[in-house]
N, CA, C and O atoms as a GROMACS GRO file, in nm:
protein
  544
    1MET      N    1   0.662  -2.186  -1.104
    1MET     CA    2   0.573  -2.091  -1.038
    1MET      C    3   0.455  -2.170  -0.982
    1MET      O    4   0.393  -2.252  -1.050
    2SER      N    5   0.425  -2.144  -0.856
    2SER     CA    6   0.313  -2.213  -0.792
    2SER      C    7   0.181  -2.164  -0.852
    2SER      O    8   0.176  -2.055  -0.910
    3PRO      N    9   0.074  -2.242  -0.838
    3PRO     CA   10  -0.056  -2.195  -0.889
    3PRO      C   11  -0.098  -2.062  -0.828
    3PRO      O   12  -0.151  -1.976  -0.898
    4ALA      N   13  -0.075  -2.044  -0.698
    4ALA     CA   14  -0.113  -1.916  -0.634
    4ALA      C   15  -0.032  -1.800  -0.692
    4ALA      O   16  -0.087  -1.693  -0.717
    5SER      N   17   0.098  -1.822  -0.714
    5SER     CA   18   0.181  -1.716  -0.774
    5SER      C   19   0.138  -1.687  -0.917
    5SER      O   20   0.136  -1.572  -0.960
    6PHE      N   21   0.103  -1.792  -0.990
    6PHE     CA   22   0.058  -1.775  -1.127
    6PHE      C   23  -0.068  -1.689  -1.132
    6PHE      O   24  -0.077  -1.596  -1.213
    7VAL      N   25  -0.164  -1.719  -1.047
    7VAL     CA   26  -0.289  -1.642  -1.044
    7VAL      C   27  -0.262  -1.498  -1.003
    7VAL      O   28  -0.316  -1.405  -1.064
    8THR      N   29  -0.178  -1.478  -0.902
    8THR     CA   30  -0.146  -1.342  -0.858
    8THR      C   31  -0.077  -1.264  -0.969
    8THR      O   32  -0.105  -1.146  -0.988
    9ALA      N   33   0.011  -1.329  -1.042
    9ALA     CA   34   0.079  -1.262  -1.153
    9ALA      C   35  -0.020  -1.221  -1.262
    9ALA      O   36  -0.008  -1.112  -1.318
   10ARG      N   37  -0.117  -1.306  -1.291
   10ARG     CA   38  -0.218  -1.270  -1.392
   10ARG      C   39  -0.304  -1.154  -1.342
   10ARG      O   40  -0.343  -1.067  -1.421
   11LEU      N   41  -0.336  -1.151  -1.212
   11LEU     CA   42  -0.411  -1.038  -1.156
   11LEU      C   43  -0.332  -0.908  -1.172
   11LEU      O   44  -0.387  -0.804  -1.208
   12MET      N   45  -0.201  -0.915  -1.143
   12MET     CA   46  -0.116  -0.798  -1.156
   12MET      C   47  -0.115  -0.749  -1.301
   12MET      O   48  -0.128  -0.629  -1.326
   13GLU      N   49  -0.099  -0.840  -1.394
   13GLU     CA   50  -0.094  -0.802  -1.535
   13GLU      C   51  -0.228  -0.743  -1.581
   13GLU      O   52  -0.231  -0.644  -1.654
   14THR      N   53  -0.337  -0.802  -1.537
   14THR     CA   54  -0.469  -0.750  -1.572
   14THR      C   55  -0.488  -0.610  -1.518
   14THR      O   56  -0.537  -0.521  -1.588
   15TRP      N   57  -0.448  -0.589  -1.393
   15TRP     CA   58  -0.459  -0.456  -1.333
   15TRP      C   59  -0.373  -0.355  -1.410
   15TRP      O   60  -0.419  -0.246  -1.442
   16ALA      N   61  -0.248  -0.393  -1.440
   16ALA     CA   62  -0.157  -0.302  -1.509
   16ALA      C   63  -0.209  -0.265  -1.648
   16ALA      O   64  -0.206  -0.148  -1.686
   17HIS      N   65  -0.256  -0.362  -1.722
   17HIS     CA   66  -0.308  -0.332  -1.856
   17HIS      C   67  -0.439  -0.254  -1.848
   17HIS      O   68  -0.468  -0.174  -1.937
   18GLY      N   69  -0.516  -0.277  -1.744
   18GLY     CA   70  -0.635  -0.196  -1.721
   18GLY      C   71  -0.599  -0.050  -1.696
   18GLY      O   72  -0.671   0.040  -1.739
   19GLN      N   73  -0.488  -0.028  -1.628
   19GLN     CA   74  -0.438   0.109  -1.608
   19GLN      C   75  -0.404   0.172  -1.743
   19GLN      O   76  -0.432   0.290  -1.766
   20ASP      N   77  -0.344   0.095  -1.832
   20ASP     CA   78  -0.310   0.145  -1.965
   20ASP      C   79  -0.435   0.188  -2.042
   20ASP      O   80  -0.437   0.294  -2.105
   21VAL      N   81  -0.538   0.105  -2.035
   21VAL     CA   82  -0.662   0.135  -2.107
   21VAL      C   83  -0.725   0.262  -2.048
   21VAL      O   84  -0.767   0.351  -2.123
   22ALA      N   85  -0.732   0.269  -1.916
   22ALA     CA   86  -0.791   0.388  -1.851
   22ALA      C   87  -0.713   0.513  -1.889
   22ALA      O   88  -0.773   0.617  -1.918
   23ALA      N   89  -0.581   0.505  -1.888
   23ALA     CA   90  -0.498   0.621  -1.924
   23ALA      C   91  -0.521   0.663  -2.069
   23ALA      O   92  -0.530   0.782  -2.100
   24ALA      N   93  -0.531   0.564  -2.158
   24ALA     CA   94  -0.553   0.595  -2.300
   24ALA      C   95  -0.687   0.664  -2.322
   24ALA      O   96  -0.702   0.743  -2.415
   25LEU      N   97  -0.784   0.634  -2.236
   25LEU     CA   98  -0.916   0.695  -2.247
   25LEU      C   99  -0.929   0.821  -2.162
   25LEU      O  100  -1.036   0.881  -2.155
   26GLY      N  101  -0.818   0.861  -2.098
   26GLY     CA  102  -0.821   0.980  -2.014
   26GLY      C  103  -0.903   0.963  -1.887
   26GLY      O  104  -0.954   1.060  -1.831
   27GLN      N  105  -0.915   0.840  -1.842
   27GLN     CA  106  -0.993   0.809  -1.722
   27GLN      C  107  -0.901   0.771  -1.607
   27GLN      O  108  -0.784   0.737  -1.628
   28SER      N  109  -0.954   0.777  -1.488
   28SER     CA  110  -0.879   0.727  -1.373
   28SER      C  111  -0.962   0.616  -1.309
   28SER      O  112  -1.085   0.614  -1.318
   29ARG      N  113  -0.893   0.526  -1.245
   29ARG     CA  114  -0.960   0.414  -1.178
   29ARG      C  115  -0.937   0.428  -1.028
   29ARG      O  116  -0.824   0.454  -0.986
   30PRO      N  117  -1.039   0.412  -0.949
   30PRO     CA  118  -1.019   0.422  -0.804
   30PRO      C  119  -0.936   0.303  -0.755
   30PRO      O  120  -0.955   0.190  -0.798
   31ALA      N  121  -0.846   0.332  -0.664
   31ALA     CA  122  -0.766   0.227  -0.602
   31ALA      C  123  -0.853   0.153  -0.501
   31ALA      O  124  -0.935   0.213  -0.432
   32THR      N  125  -0.834   0.022  -0.493
   32THR     CA  126  -0.909  -0.060  -0.397
   32THR      C  127  -0.811  -0.147  -0.319
   32THR      O  128  -0.692  -0.154  -0.352
   33ALA      N  129  -0.862  -0.213  -0.217
   33ALA     CA  130  -0.779  -0.303  -0.136
   33ALA      C  131  -0.723  -0.419  -0.217
   33ALA      O  132  -0.631  -0.487  -0.172
   34ARG      N  133  -0.777  -0.443  -0.336
   34ARG     CA  134  -0.725  -0.550  -0.421
   34ARG      C  135  -0.581  -0.524  -0.465
   34ARG      O  136  -0.512  -0.614  -0.510
   35LEU      N  137  -0.538  -0.398  -0.451
   35LEU     CA  138  -0.399  -0.366  -0.486
   35LEU      C  139  -0.298  -0.440  -0.400
   35LEU      O  140  -0.181  -0.452  -0.436
   36ARG      N  141  -0.343  -0.489  -0.287
   36ARG     CA  142  -0.250  -0.560  -0.198
   36ARG      C  143  -0.183  -0.676  -0.272
   36ARG      O  144  -0.064  -0.702  -0.250
   37SER      N  145  -0.256  -0.746  -0.356
   37SER     CA  146  -0.197  -0.857  -0.432
   37SER      C  147  -0.090  -0.807  -0.529
   37SER      O  148   0.012  -0.873  -0.547
   38VAL      N  149  -0.114  -0.693  -0.591
   38VAL     CA  150  -0.015  -0.636  -0.683
   38VAL      C  151   0.108  -0.592  -0.605
   38VAL      O  152   0.221  -0.616  -0.648
   39ALA      N  153   0.087  -0.528  -0.490
   39ALA     CA  154   0.199  -0.486  -0.406
   39ALA      C  155   0.279  -0.607  -0.358
   39ALA      O  156   0.402  -0.604  -0.357
   40GLU      N  157   0.209  -0.711  -0.319
   40GLU     CA  158   0.274  -0.833  -0.270
   40GLU      C  159   0.367  -0.892  -0.376
   40GLU      O  160   0.481  -0.927  -0.346
   41ILE      N  161   0.319  -0.904  -0.498
   41ILE     CA  162   0.404  -0.960  -0.601
   41ILE      C  163   0.520  -0.865  -0.634
   41ILE      O  164   0.630  -0.910  -0.667
   42GLY      N  165   0.496  -0.735  -0.624
   42GLY     CA  166   0.604  -0.638  -0.645
   42GLY      C  167   0.714  -0.654  -0.542
   42GLY      O  168   0.832  -0.647  -0.576
   43VAL      N  169   0.676  -0.676  -0.418
   43VAL     CA  170   0.775  -0.697  -0.310
   43VAL      C  171   0.848  -0.828  -0.331
   43VAL      O  172   0.970  -0.834  -0.324
   44ARG      N  173   0.772  -0.933  -0.357
   44ARG     CA  174   0.833  -1.066  -0.373
   44ARG      C  175   0.922  -1.075  -0.497
   44ARG      O  176   1.008  -1.162  -0.505
   45ALA      N  177   0.901  -0.986  -0.593
   45ALA     CA  178   0.979  -0.989  -0.717
   45ALA      C  179   1.110  -0.910  -0.705
   45ALA      O  180   1.182  -0.895  -0.805
   46ARG      N  181   1.143  -0.860  -0.587
   46ARG     CA  182   1.268  -0.784  -0.573
   46ARG      C  183   1.389  -0.861  -0.629
   46ARG      O  184   1.464  -0.804  -0.708
   47PRO      N  185   1.410  -0.988  -0.592
   47PRO     CA  186   1.524  -1.060  -0.650
   47PRO      C  187   1.517  -1.066  -0.803
   47PRO      O  188   1.620  -1.057  -0.870
   48TYR      N  189   1.398  -1.081  -0.857
   48TYR     CA  190   1.384  -1.088  -1.003
   48TYR      C  191   1.423  -0.955  -1.068
   48TYR      O  192   1.481  -0.954  -1.176
   49SER      N  193   1.392  -0.844  -1.002
   49SER     CA  194   1.430  -0.712  -1.056
   49SER      C  195   1.580  -0.706  -1.079
   49SER      O  196   1.627  -0.655  -1.181
   50TYR      N  197   1.656  -0.758  -0.984
   50TYR     CA  198   1.802  -0.760  -0.997
   50TYR      C  199   1.846  -0.857  -1.106
   50TYR      O  200   1.932  -0.825  -1.188
   51ALA      N  201   1.787  -0.976  -1.107
   51ALA     CA  202   1.824  -1.076  -1.209
   51ALA      C  203   1.796  -1.024  -1.349
   51ALA      O  204   1.876  -1.044  -1.440
   52ALA      N  205   1.683  -0.957  -1.367
   52ALA     CA  206   1.647  -0.905  -1.499
   52ALA      C  207   1.746  -0.800  -1.548
   52ALA      O  208   1.763  -0.780  -1.668
   53HIS      N  209   1.812  -0.734  -1.453
   53HIS     CA  210   1.911  -0.633  -1.488
   53HIS      C  211   2.054  -0.684  -1.474
   53HIS      O  212   2.150  -0.607  -1.474
   54ALA      N  213   2.068  -0.818  -1.464
   54ALA     CA  214   2.198  -0.884  -1.453
   54ALA      C  215   2.281  -0.826  -1.338
   54ALA      O  216   2.401  -0.801  -1.353
   55ARG      N  217   2.216  -0.806  -1.224
   55ARG     CA  218   2.284  -0.756  -1.104
   55ARG      C  219   2.265  -0.857  -0.992
   55ARG      O  220   2.162  -0.925  -0.986
   56PRO      N  221   2.363  -0.868  -0.905
   56PRO     CA  222   2.344  -0.957  -0.790
   56PRO      C  223   2.241  -0.898  -0.693
   56PRO      O  224   2.237  -0.777  -0.672
   57THR      N  225   2.159  -0.984  -0.637
   57THR     CA  226   2.059  -0.940  -0.540
   57THR      C  227   2.127  -0.916  -0.406
   57THR      O  228   2.193  -1.006  -0.353
   58PRO      N  229   2.112  -0.798  -0.350
   58PRO     CA  230   2.171  -0.772  -0.218
   58PRO      C  231   2.112  -0.866  -0.114
   58PRO      O  232   1.995  -0.904  -0.121
   59VAL      N  233   2.195  -0.902  -0.017
   59VAL     CA  234   2.150  -0.991   0.090
   59VAL      C  235   2.065  -0.915   0.192
   59VAL      O  236   1.970  -0.971   0.246
   60ALA      N  237   2.097  -0.790   0.216
   60ALA     CA  238   2.025  -0.712   0.316
   60ALA      C  239   1.880  -0.689   0.272
   60ALA      O  240   1.852  -0.667   0.154
   61PRO      N  241   1.788  -0.694   0.368
   61PRO     CA  242   1.647  -0.675   0.335
   61PRO      C  243   1.611  -0.528   0.316
   61PRO      O  244   1.682  -0.438   0.359
   62VAL      N  245   1.499  -0.507   0.249
   62VAL     CA  246   1.440  -0.373   0.237
   62VAL      C  247   1.299  -0.385   0.295
   62VAL      O  248   1.223  -0.475   0.258
   63ARG      N  249   1.266  -0.296   0.384
   63ARG     CA  250   1.130  -0.292   0.441
   63ARG      C  251   1.043  -0.209   0.346
   63ARG      O  252   1.087  -0.108   0.293
   64VAL      N  253   0.921  -0.253   0.325
   64VAL     CA  254   0.825  -0.179   0.244
   64VAL      C  255   0.706  -0.145   0.332
   64VAL      O  256   0.642  -0.234   0.389
   65GLU      N  257   0.675  -0.016   0.343
   65GLU     CA  258   0.564   0.032   0.424
   65GLU      C  259   0.473   0.114   0.334
   65GLU      O  260   0.508   0.224   0.291
   66LEU      N  261   0.355   0.060   0.306
   66LEU     CA  262   0.262   0.126   0.215
   66LEU      C  263   0.133   0.162   0.286
   66LEU      O  264   0.093   0.099   0.384
   67THR      N  265   0.071   0.266   0.236
   67THR     CA  266  -0.062   0.305   0.285
   67THR      C  267  -0.163   0.259   0.182
   67THR      O  268  -0.162   0.304   0.067
   68GLY      N  269  -0.251   0.169   0.223
   68GLY     CA  270  -0.353   0.116   0.134
   68GLY      C  271  -0.457   0.221   0.100
   68GLY      O  272  -0.461   0.327   0.163
   69PRO      N  273  -0.540   0.194   0.003
   69PRO     CA  274  -0.640   0.290  -0.044
   69PRO      C  275  -0.737   0.339   0.063
   69PRO      O  276  -0.790   0.450   0.052
   70ASN      N  277  -0.760   0.259   0.165
   70ASN     CA  278  -0.852   0.298   0.271
   70ASN      C  279  -0.778   0.347   0.395
   70ASN      O  280  -0.837   0.358   0.503
   71GLY      N  281  -0.648   0.377   0.380
   71GLY     CA  282  -0.568   0.427   0.491
   71GLY      C  283  -0.503   0.321   0.576
   71GLY      O  284  -0.434   0.353   0.672
   72GLU      N  285  -0.523   0.195   0.543
   72GLU     CA  286  -0.463   0.087   0.621
   72GLU      C  287  -0.314   0.075   0.591
   72GLU      O  288  -0.267   0.109   0.482
   73ALA      N  289  -0.240   0.025   0.690
   73ALA     CA  290  -0.095   0.007   0.676
   73ALA      C  291  -0.065  -0.133   0.624
   73ALA      O  292  -0.113  -0.232   0.679
   74TRP      N  293   0.015  -0.140   0.518
   74TRP     CA  294   0.062  -0.268   0.464
   74TRP      C  295   0.213  -0.266   0.476
   74TRP      O  296   0.276  -0.165   0.444
   75SER      N  297   0.272  -0.374   0.523
   75SER     CA  298   0.418  -0.375   0.535
   75SER      C  299   0.473  -0.514   0.508
   75SER      O  300   0.407  -0.616   0.529
   76TRP      N  301   0.596  -0.515   0.461
   76TRP     CA  302   0.672  -0.636   0.434
   76TRP      C  303   0.815  -0.609   0.479
   76TRP      O  304   0.862  -0.496   0.472
   77GLY      N  305   0.882  -0.711   0.523
   77GLY     CA  306   1.022  -0.700   0.562
   77GLY      C  307   1.038  -0.667   0.709
   77GLY      O  308   0.943  -0.625   0.776
   78PRO      N  309   1.159  -0.687   0.759
   78PRO     CA  310   1.183  -0.666   0.901
   78PRO      C  311   1.170  -0.519   0.941
   78PRO      O  312   1.218  -0.431   0.869
   79PRO      N  313   1.107  -0.492   1.055
   79PRO     CA  314   1.088  -0.354   1.100
   79PRO      C  315   1.219  -0.279   1.124
   79PRO      O  316   1.222  -0.156   1.118
   80ASP      N  317   1.327  -0.352   1.150
   80ASP     CA  318   1.454  -0.286   1.180
   80ASP      C  319   1.547  -0.277   1.057
   80ASP      O  320   1.665  -0.248   1.072
   81ALA      N  321   1.494  -0.302   0.938
   81ALA     CA  322   1.576  -0.294   0.816
   81ALA      C  323   1.630  -0.153   0.799
   81ALA      O  324   1.560  -0.055   0.823
   82ALA      N  325   1.755  -0.143   0.758
   82ALA     CA  326   1.818  -0.012   0.738
   82ALA      C  327   1.760   0.061   0.617
   82ALA      O  328   1.759   0.184   0.614
   83ASP      N  329   1.711  -0.012   0.520
   83ASP     CA  330   1.656   0.047   0.398
   83ASP      C  331   1.504   0.029   0.397
   83ASP      O  332   1.453  -0.078   0.428
   84VAL      N  333   1.434   0.137   0.360
   84VAL     CA  334   1.288   0.136   0.366
   84VAL      C  335   1.229   0.208   0.244
   84VAL      O  336   1.280   0.311   0.202
   85VAL      N  337   1.123   0.151   0.190
   85VAL     CA  338   1.043   0.217   0.087
   85VAL      C  339   0.908   0.249   0.152
   85VAL      O  340   0.846   0.161   0.211
   86ARG      N  341   0.864   0.375   0.139
   86ARG     CA  342   0.736   0.417   0.198
   86ARG      C  343   0.656   0.494   0.095
   86ARG      O  344   0.710   0.559   0.006
   87GLY      N  345   0.523   0.484   0.110
   87GLY     CA  346   0.438   0.566   0.026
   87GLY      C  347   0.304   0.502   0.002
   87GLY      O  348   0.272   0.399   0.062
   88PRO      N  349   0.225   0.562  -0.084
   88PRO     CA  350   0.093   0.507  -0.117
   88PRO      C  351   0.106   0.374  -0.192
   88PRO      O  352   0.192   0.359  -0.279
   89ALA      N  353   0.020   0.280  -0.159
   89ALA     CA  354   0.022   0.150  -0.226
   89ALA      C  355   0.003   0.166  -0.377
   89ALA      O  356   0.069   0.098  -0.455
   90LEU      N  357  -0.086   0.255  -0.417
   90LEU     CA  358  -0.109   0.275  -0.560
   90LEU      C  359   0.020   0.315  -0.630
   90LEU      O  360   0.051   0.262  -0.737
   91ASP      N  361   0.095   0.406  -0.571
   91ASP     CA  362   0.219   0.451  -0.634
   91ASP      C  363   0.320   0.337  -0.645
   91ASP      O  364   0.388   0.324  -0.747
   92PHE      N  365   0.331   0.256  -0.541
   92PHE     CA  366   0.422   0.142  -0.546
   92PHE      C  367   0.381   0.047  -0.658
   92PHE      O  368   0.466  -0.001  -0.733
   93CYS      N  369   0.252   0.021  -0.668
   93CYS     CA  370   0.202  -0.070  -0.773
   93CYS      C  371   0.227  -0.013  -0.913
   93CYS      O  372   0.262  -0.087  -1.005
   94LEU      N  373   0.208   0.116  -0.928
   94LEU     CA  374   0.235   0.179  -1.058
   94LEU      C  375   0.383   0.170  -1.093
   94LEU      O  376   0.419   0.157  -1.210
   95LEU      N  377   0.470   0.177  -0.992
   95LEU     CA  378   0.614   0.168  -1.018
   95LEU      C  379   0.655   0.026  -1.054
   95LEU      O  380   0.724   0.006  -1.155
   96VAL      N  381   0.613  -0.074  -0.975
   96VAL     CA  382   0.660  -0.210  -1.001
   96VAL      C  383   0.601  -0.269  -1.128
   96VAL      O  384   0.654  -0.367  -1.181
   97THR      N  385   0.491  -0.211  -1.178
   97THR     CA  386   0.437  -0.255  -1.307
   97THR      C  387   0.484  -0.162  -1.420
   97THR      O  388   0.443  -0.176  -1.535
   98GLN      N  389   0.570  -0.068  -1.384
   98GLN     CA  390   0.628   0.030  -1.477
   98GLN      C  391   0.521   0.106  -1.554
   98GLN      O  392   0.532   0.125  -1.676
   99ARG      N  393   0.418   0.149  -1.481
   99ARG     CA  394   0.312   0.230  -1.540
   99ARG      C  395   0.335   0.378  -1.519
   99ARG      O  396   0.274   0.460  -1.588
  100ARG      N  397   0.423   0.415  -1.426
  100ARG     CA  398   0.459   0.555  -1.400
  100ARG      C  399   0.608   0.562  -1.369
  100ARG      O  400   0.668   0.466  -1.321
  101HIS      N  401   0.666   0.676  -1.399
  101HIS     CA  402   0.806   0.701  -1.366
  101HIS      C  403   0.818   0.729  -1.218
  101HIS      O  404   0.730   0.790  -1.158
  102ARG      N  405   0.923   0.685  -1.161
  102ARG     CA  406   0.948   0.703  -1.017
  102ARG      C  407   0.937   0.849  -0.973
  102ARG      O  408   0.884   0.877  -0.866
  103ASP      N  409   0.986   0.940  -1.054
  103ASP     CA  410   0.983   1.083  -1.018
  103ASP      C  411   0.841   1.140  -1.012
  103ASP      O  412   0.820   1.246  -0.954
  104ASP      N  413   0.746   1.070  -1.069
  104ASP     CA  414   0.607   1.117  -1.071
  104ASP      C  415   0.523   1.057  -0.959
  104ASP      O  416   0.402   1.074  -0.955
  105LEU      N  417   0.588   0.986  -0.868
  105LEU     CA  418   0.517   0.916  -0.762
  105LEU      C  419   0.562   0.965  -0.625
  105LEU      O  420   0.671   1.021  -0.610
  106ALA      N  421   0.478   0.943  -0.526
  106ALA     CA  422   0.507   0.987  -0.389
  106ALA      C  423   0.566   0.873  -0.308
  106ALA      O  424   0.515   0.837  -0.202
  107LEU      N  425   0.675   0.816  -0.358
  107LEU     CA  426   0.743   0.709  -0.287
  107LEU      C  427   0.874   0.762  -0.230
  107LEU      O  428   0.946   0.838  -0.296
  108GLU      N  429   0.903   0.722  -0.109
  108GLU     CA  430   1.029   0.758  -0.044
  108GLU      C  431   1.113   0.633  -0.034
  108GLU      O  432   1.068   0.531   0.019
  109ALA      N  433   1.235   0.640  -0.083
  109ALA     CA  434   1.330   0.530  -0.072
  109ALA      C  435   1.442   0.577   0.020
  109ALA      O  436   1.524   0.661  -0.018
  110ARG      N  437   1.446   0.522   0.141
  110ARG     CA  438   1.549   0.560   0.238
  110ARG      C  439   1.654   0.451   0.242
  110ARG      O  440   1.626   0.336   0.275
  111GLY      N  441   1.776   0.488   0.208
  111GLY     CA  442   1.888   0.395   0.206
  111GLY      C  443   1.926   0.356   0.065
  111GLY      O  444   1.843   0.358  -0.026
  112PRO      N  445   2.053   0.321   0.047
  112PRO     CA  446   2.102   0.292  -0.089
  112PRO      C  447   2.037   0.170  -0.154
  112PRO      O  448   2.015   0.171  -0.275
  113LEU      N  449   2.007   0.066  -0.077
  113LEU     CA  450   1.944  -0.052  -0.138
  113LEU      C  451   1.800  -0.023  -0.180
  113LEU      O  452   1.756  -0.068  -0.286
  114ALA      N  453   1.728   0.051  -0.097
  114ALA     CA  454   1.591   0.089  -0.133
  114ALA      C  455   1.592   0.176  -0.258
  114ALA      O  456   1.510   0.158  -0.348
  115ASP      N  457   1.685   0.268  -0.262
  115ASP     CA  458   1.695   0.358  -0.377
  115ASP      C  459   1.730   0.282  -0.504
  115ASP      O  460   1.671   0.304  -0.610
  116GLU      N  461   1.826   0.192  -0.494
  116GLU     CA  462   1.865   0.112  -0.611
  116GLU      C  463   1.749   0.028  -0.661
  116GLU      O  464   1.721   0.023  -0.781
  117TRP      N  465   1.680  -0.039  -0.568
  117TRP     CA  466   1.568  -0.126  -0.606
  117TRP      C  467   1.458  -0.046  -0.675
  117TRP      O  468   1.404  -0.091  -0.776
  118MET      N  469   1.424   0.071  -0.623
  118MET     CA  470   1.318   0.150  -0.684
  118MET      C  471   1.356   0.196  -0.825
  118MET      O  472   1.269   0.226  -0.906
  119GLY      N  473   1.484   0.202  -0.853
  119GLY     CA  474   1.529   0.239  -0.987
  119GLY      C  475   1.518   0.127  -1.089
  119GLY      O  476   1.519   0.152  -1.210
  120ILE      N  477   1.507   0.001  -1.040
  120ILE     CA  478   1.502  -0.114  -1.132
  120ILE      C  479   1.380  -0.203  -1.106
  120ILE      O  480   1.367  -0.309  -1.168
  121ALA      N  481   1.291  -0.162  -1.018
  121ALA     CA  482   1.179  -0.246  -0.976
  121ALA      C  483   1.099  -0.296  -1.096
  121ALA      O  484   1.066  -0.220  -1.187
  122GLN      N  485   1.068  -0.425  -1.092
  122GLN     CA  486   0.994  -0.488  -1.201
  122GLN      C  487   0.922  -0.609  -1.144
  122GLN      O  488   0.985  -0.707  -1.106
  123GLY      N  489   0.791  -0.603  -1.138
  123GLY     CA  490   0.713  -0.711  -1.083
  123GLY      C  491   0.661  -0.808  -1.186
  123GLY      O  492   0.577  -0.892  -1.153
  124PHE      N  493   0.706  -0.800  -1.307
  124PHE     CA  494   0.656  -0.887  -1.414
  124PHE      C  495   0.771  -0.960  -1.479
  124PHE      O  496   0.885  -0.913  -1.477
  125ALA      N  497   0.743  -1.075  -1.537
  125ALA     CA  498   0.845  -1.156  -1.604
  125ALA      C  499   0.884  -1.094  -1.737
  125ALA      O  500   0.808  -1.019  -1.798
  126GLY      N  501   1.003  -1.127  -1.779
  126GLY     CA  502   1.050  -1.079  -1.908
  126GLY      C  503   1.171  -0.989  -1.892
  126GLY      O  504   1.214  -0.961  -1.780
  127PRO      N  505   1.224  -0.943  -2.004
  127PRO     CA  506   1.341  -0.857  -1.998
  127PRO      C  507   1.307  -0.724  -1.931
  127PRO      O  508   1.190  -0.685  -1.925
  128PRO      N  509   1.409  -0.655  -1.881
  128PRO     CA  510   1.380  -0.527  -1.815
  128PRO      C  511   1.319  -0.428  -1.913
  128PRO      O  512   1.365  -0.413  -2.026
  129GLY      N  513   1.215  -0.363  -1.868
  129GLY     CA  514   1.152  -0.263  -1.952
  129GLY      C  515   1.228  -0.132  -1.944
  129GLY      O  516   1.308  -0.111  -1.852
  130SER      N  517   1.204  -0.046  -2.038
  130SER     CA  518   1.270   0.084  -2.036
  130SER      C  519   1.203   0.180  -1.939
  130SER      O  520   1.255   0.288  -1.911
  131GLY      N  521   1.087   0.140  -1.888
  131GLY     CA  522   1.016   0.226  -1.793
  131GLY      C  523   0.947   0.341  -1.864
  131GLY      O  524   0.948   0.349  -1.987
  132ARG      N  525   0.888   0.426  -1.789
  132ARG     CA  526   0.815   0.542  -1.842
  132ARG      C  527   0.898   0.667  -1.827
  132ARG      O  528   0.982   0.675  -1.738
  133GLU      N  529   0.874   0.764  -1.913
  133GLU     CA  530   0.938   0.893  -1.899
  133GLU      C  531   0.865   0.974  -1.795
  133GLU      O  532   0.743   0.963  -1.781
  134SER      N  533   0.939   1.056  -1.722
  134SER     CA  534   0.878   1.142  -1.622
  134SER      C  535   0.790   1.246  -1.688
  134SER      O  536   0.822   1.298  -1.796
  135GLN      N  537   0.679   1.276  -1.624
  135GLN     CA  538   0.588   1.379  -1.675
  135GLN      C  539   0.619   1.515  -1.614
  135GLN      O  540   0.550   1.613  -1.642
  136ARG      N  541   0.723   1.522  -1.532
  136ARG     CA  542   0.762   1.648  -1.470
  136ARG      C  543   0.832   1.736  -1.569
  136ARG      O  544   0.873   1.847  -1.534
   0.00000   0.00000   0.00000
């Protein structure tokens, strides 16, 4: 892992555990543009999500289109990708850090690869987590 990736991973973990503390205290934390780093590692960890679940990583790309906390557009992947994940950046970050269940978030997964990835997304190292139960 490069030094930049290492630092970004620690930022993601700090943010995720901070979410845990806020939730335990019944508090909410405002989303900021700093979430871009968490989203970035979540996108870049797509191959790892498959490896952690002992699945082959699909060759086809998935486009990710997120709306940042201030309404700005963040995107990764080719614009013409058949599979797309869309939604609020905060929701994507909560999913890839497994802080919320997919059904409790406003994320749209269009296409089978996007849908499969959102079901196993994991932006952190280690064995696959069991994820969170839906609050619905």
